[in-house]
Structure formats: C-alpha cells, structure tokens
N, C-alpha and C positions, 0 to 999 in steps of 0.2 A: 636889677633895680626895679622897683615898682613904678608903674606909669603914673602920671599926674592927671588922672581923670578929674573932670569938673562936673559936679552935680548941682542941680537946683536945691534950694532949701527943702522943698517937699520931697524930692528924690532922696536926699540925704536922710531925712526923717524916716522915709519908708525903708531904706536900707537898714537903718538902725533897728527899726521895728522888726523887720524880717530876721535880722541877726539874733535878736532876743527870743524869737518864737521857737519853741521846741521842735515843731514839725517842719520848719523851713530848713532845707538842706543848704549847705554851702554851694552845692551844684546848681540849685535854683537861683541863688544870688548871682552866680557866675553867668547863667543863661540870661537872666533879666537885665543885669546891670554891667556885666563884663568885668566884675571884680573877682579875682582869684582870692584864695585864703589869705595870702600875705598882704594883698592890697586892702582887703576887708579889715584885717587887724590894724593896719596903719590908719584907716579911716576911723575906726572905732576908738583908737587911742587918741586921735586928734579931737574927736567930737565929744567923747564922754569924759566925765570927771575921773580922776585917777582911780578912786575906789570902785566906781561903776565899771570901769574897764577891767579891773582885777576880778571882780565878781563875774563879769561876762566870760572872761578867759577860763575861769574855774568851771563855769557852767558848760562851756564848750568842751573842755577836756573830759568832763564826766558824762557827756551825751553820746549815745550810740545812734543818734538820728542825724548827725551832722553831715555824713556822707551817704549818698543814696546806695552805694555799693555795700555798705555794712548795716543798712537798716534791717530791722526784722521783717520777715515776709509779710506782705499785706499793707505796709505803709508806703504808699506811692505818691501821695499828694503833698503839696507844700503848705497847705493851710486847711483849717477846719471849715467845712461848708457853712457853719453858723457864724464864722468870724465876721463876715461882711453881710450886713442886712440890706436887702434889696427893697427899694421903694415900690409900692404897689400903685 
C-alpha cells in the first residue's frame, strides 16, 4: 500500500512539473520527494484531470528517460541548465 505523504501546494505543483518533464527521471523524484513510481501515479491521478492523467501515462510508457538505469549514455541530469533563469 502506498504511503499517505502530505505535500504543500507548491511541492505538489513541482512534483507534477517534474513528472511531465522528459529529462526528469522517476529516480530523481524519489530522491527529492520520497515518492516511488506507484505513489507518483496515485498523486498524478488525484491531482490531474482524467484525460491529462491518461496522456501523462502514455508519455511515461513511451519514454526511455524515465529510469536512470535505461537512459542513453550521457544523459545524467534531471533538468536542462536553461530551465531555471538565475537573477543577476
């Protein structure tokens, strides 16, 4: 049975964002938020509209980037360096 972890609204939003990103592995979400794949699926199902959840699941099934162990060689980071703009 999946644990009943509680997240703030901003953490939930970030988890959903990470789950949709192609370069963010499920392993990275586990490391940062402690959610394994089945717990992530439950969170996504609860938080997304039905059609959005279905689209996300299809995207996950078709991605070879979701698990770090099966990623192509050279893809080691969870996000693109240009993803977050730093203030100067």
